[in-house]
C-alpha positions as CSV (number, residue, x, y, z in Angstrom):
1,X,141.3,175.8,-105.2
2,X,138.2,174.8,-103.3
3,X,135.8,172.2,-104.6
4,X,132.2,171.0,-103.7
5,X,130.4,168.1,-104.6
6,X,126.8,168.8,-105.7
7,X,124.0,166.1,-105.6
8,X,121.0,167.2,-107.7
9,X,117.7,166.0,-106.6
10,X,118.2,162.3,-105.1
11,X,114.7,162.1,-103.9
12,X,112.1,159.5,-103.6
13,X,109.8,160.7,-106.7
14,X,112.6,160.4,-109.2
15,X,113.6,157.0,-108.0
16,X,111.7,153.5,-108.3
17,X,108.2,153.9,-107.3
18,X,108.2,157.5,-107.2
19,X,105.7,159.9,-109.2
20,X,108.2,160.9,-111.7
21,X,110.5,157.8,-111.7
22,X,113.7,157.9,-113.5
23,X,114.8,154.5,-114.9
24,X,117.9,153.3,-112.6
25,X,117.5,156.3,-110.6
26,X,118.1,154.3,-107.4
27,X,121.4,153.0,-108.9
28,X,122.8,156.6,-108.6
29,X,122.5,156.6,-104.6
30,X,125.1,154.2,-103.9
31,X,127.4,156.3,-106.2
32,X,126.6,159.3,-104.4
33,X,127.5,157.8,-101.0
34,X,130.8,156.5,-102.0
35,X,131.4,159.9,-103.6
36,X,130.2,161.8,-100.2
37,X,132.8,159.6,-98.4
38,X,135.7,160.3,-100.7
39,X,135.0,164.1,-100.7
40,X,134.5,164.2,-97.0
41,X,138.1,162.4,-96.8
42,X,139.3,165.0,-98.9
43,X,137.5,167.8,-96.8
44,X,135.3,168.9,-99.9
45,X,132.1,170.3,-98.9
46,X,128.8,168.4,-100.1
47,X,125.7,170.0,-100.9
48,X,122.4,168.7,-102.2
49,X,119.6,170.1,-104.3
50,X,115.8,169.4,-103.5
51,X,112.9,169.8,-105.9
52,X,110.6,171.6,-103.6
53,X,107.3,172.3,-105.2
54,X,104.0,173.8,-104.2
55,X,101.2,171.6,-104.5
56,X,99.5,174.4,-106.8
57,X,102.9,174.3,-109.3
58,X,101.7,175.2,-112.6
59,X,104.2,172.8,-114.1
60,X,102.1,170.1,-113.1
61,X,100.1,168.7,-115.9
62,X,97.2,168.6,-113.5
63,X,97.3,172.1,-112.6
64,X,97.5,173.3,-116.1
65,X,94.8,171.3,-117.9
66,X,97.3,169.4,-119.8
67,X,98.5,165.8,-120.6
68,X,101.5,164.8,-118.7
69,X,104.7,164.3,-120.7
70,X,103.5,166.7,-123.3
71,X,105.1,169.8,-123.9
72,X,103.5,173.4,-124.0
73,X,104.3,176.8,-122.6
74,X,104.6,178.4,-119.0
75,X,105.6,181.9,-118.4
76,X,106.8,182.2,-122.2
77,X,109.0,179.3,-121.8
78,X,108.9,175.7,-123.1
79,X,107.4,173.4,-120.6
80,X,107.3,169.6,-120.1
81,X,103.9,169.2,-118.2
82,X,105.0,166.7,-115.4
83,X,103.0,164.6,-113.1
84,X,102.5,166.0,-109.7
85,X,106.2,165.4,-107.9
86,X,108.3,166.5,-105.1
87,X,105.6,168.4,-103.3
88,X,107.0,170.3,-100.3
89,X,106.9,168.1,-97.0
90,X,105.8,165.0,-98.6
91,X,107.6,161.6,-98.7
92,X,108.0,162.0,-102.3
93,X,110.3,165.1,-101.7
94,X,112.2,163.4,-99.1
95,X,115.7,162.5,-100.2
96,X,116.1,158.7,-101.0
97,X,116.2,156.8,-97.5
98,X,119.7,155.3,-98.4
99,X,121.3,158.6,-99.3
100,X,123.7,159.5,-96.6
101,X,122.3,162.7,-95.4
102,X,124.4,162.9,-92.6
103,X,127.2,163.8,-94.9
104,X,125.8,167.1,-96.1
105,X,126.8,170.3,-95.5
106,X,124.1,172.5,-97.1
107,X,120.7,171.6,-98.7
108,X,119.3,174.2,-101.5
109,X,115.5,174.0,-102.1
110,X,114.4,175.0,-105.7
111,X,110.9,175.1,-107.7
112,X,109.1,177.0,-104.9
113,X,107.6,179.7,-107.3
114,X,104.2,178.0,-108.5
115,X,104.4,180.1,-111.8
116,X,107.7,178.8,-113.3
117,X,109.8,175.7,-113.3
118,X,113.3,175.2,-111.8
119,X,115.5,172.9,-113.2
120,X,118.6,174.3,-112.3
121,X,120.1,174.4,-108.7
122,X,120.9,178.0,-109.4
123,X,118.0,179.9,-110.9
124,X,114.5,179.4,-112.2
125,X,114.1,178.4,-115.8
126,X,113.6,182.1,-117.0
127,X,116.7,183.3,-114.8
128,X,114.0,185.6,-113.0
129,X,115.1,184.4,-109.5
130,X,118.2,182.9,-107.9
131,X,118.3,180.2,-105.4
132,X,120.7,180.6,-102.3
133,X,123.3,178.1,-103.8
134,X,125.6,180.5,-105.3
135,X,125.9,182.6,-102.5
136,X,126.6,179.9,-100.0
137,X,129.4,178.5,-102.5
138,X,130.9,181.8,-102.9
139,X,131.0,182.4,-99.0
140,X,132.7,179.1,-98.8
141,X,135.0,179.9,-101.5
142,X,134.3,177.2,-103.9
143,X,135.6,177.3,-107.2
144,X,135.2,173.8,-108.6
145,X,132.1,171.5,-108.7
146,X,131.5,168.0,-109.2
147,X,128.1,167.2,-109.9
148,X,125.9,164.2,-110.3
149,X,122.4,163.2,-109.8
150,X,118.9,163.3,-111.4
151,X,118.1,163.7,-114.2
152,X,120.7,164.1,-116.6
153,X,118.7,165.9,-119.3
154,X,117.0,168.1,-117.2
155,X,118.0,169.3,-113.3
156,X,121.7,168.0,-113.8
157,X,122.0,169.6,-117.6
158,X,120.8,172.9,-116.2
159,X,122.8,173.1,-113.1
160,X,125.8,172.2,-114.9
161,X,125.3,175.0,-117.7
162,X,124.6,177.7,-115.0
163,X,127.5,176.7,-112.9
164,X,129.6,177.0,-115.8
165,X,128.0,180.4,-116.8
166,X,128.6,181.7,-113.4
167,X,132.5,180.8,-113.6
168,X,132.9,177.5,-111.8
169,X,134.9,174.8,-113.1
170,X,132.6,171.7,-113.3
171,X,133.3,167.9,-113.5
172,X,130.4,165.8,-114.2
173,X,130.2,162.1,-112.2
174,X,128.7,160.9,-115.5
175,X,128.2,157.2,-113.7
176,X,126.1,159.0,-111.0
177,X,123.5,160.4,-113.2
178,X,120.2,159.0,-114.9
179,X,118.0,160.6,-117.4
180,X,114.3,161.0,-118.1
181,X,114.8,160.3,-122.1
182,X,111.6,161.6,-123.4
183,X,113.6,161.0,-126.5
184,X,116.0,158.1,-126.5
185,X,119.1,160.1,-126.8
186,X,118.4,162.9,-124.6
187,X,120.9,162.2,-121.8
188,X,123.7,161.4,-124.7
189,X,123.0,164.7,-126.3
190,X,122.6,166.6,-122.7
191,X,126.4,165.5,-121.6
192,X,127.6,166.4,-125.1
193,X,126.3,169.8,-124.7
194,X,127.7,170.3,-121.2
195,X,131.2,169.0,-122.5
196,X,130.8,171.8,-125.3
197,X,130.0,174.3,-122.4
198,X,133.2,173.4,-120.8
199,X,132.2,170.6,-118.4
200,X,134.7,167.7,-117.8
201,X,133.4,164.1,-117.5
202,X,134.6,161.7,-115.0
203,X,133.5,158.6,-113.2
204,X,133.3,157.6,-109.6
205,X,136.6,155.3,-110.0
206,X,138.6,158.5,-111.6
207,X,137.0,160.8,-108.8
208,X,138.1,158.3,-105.9
209,X,141.7,157.9,-107.4
210,X,142.3,161.6,-107.9
211,X,141.0,162.1,-104.0
212,X,143.5,159.2,-103.2
213,X,140.3,157.3,-101.4
214,X,140.1,153.6,-101.4
215,X,136.5,152.3,-101.7
């Protein structure tokens, strides 16, 4: 059964000094690089997603006359009003400079429709449109996903839940994730929700041991 490593949004704006910095977000990058090395050693494909918003995206508080970090409604869906982040072709949208992008087999962009947010690497939040990720994984005959990245309680969680709904077996690399935590327990609850939906939880050392790779 073929597997792929899916890295979620390891971008400058979600790391230290970024517009929507996640606490300890930078710490995921070294884990990602080690996971990439282990997966390439095992001939496992490596995929990365990027938030790729137009400047006029309506999830940005600035564009919706809202206060950042508060919750409202967009396109009939609950919406956190975010600071402007990951605008297409800006440094904030770039991958973290220490990420081994040479080890990536495929990059998928998400959040390009200004009218609706897109946490998942597979669909927008209303599942009205899909990204190119699922068709690519199907072409590669991938049935299992190892998922990690930013942020646990948003883009990681929704990517994992959608992957499970699409029929993939999913392992969450928990030490390769960090959360926004608008509420203190959001990441903990997100991991529990992913497990209840069928995801397995593993850490980097367990992954490399299973792949017979030496760190």
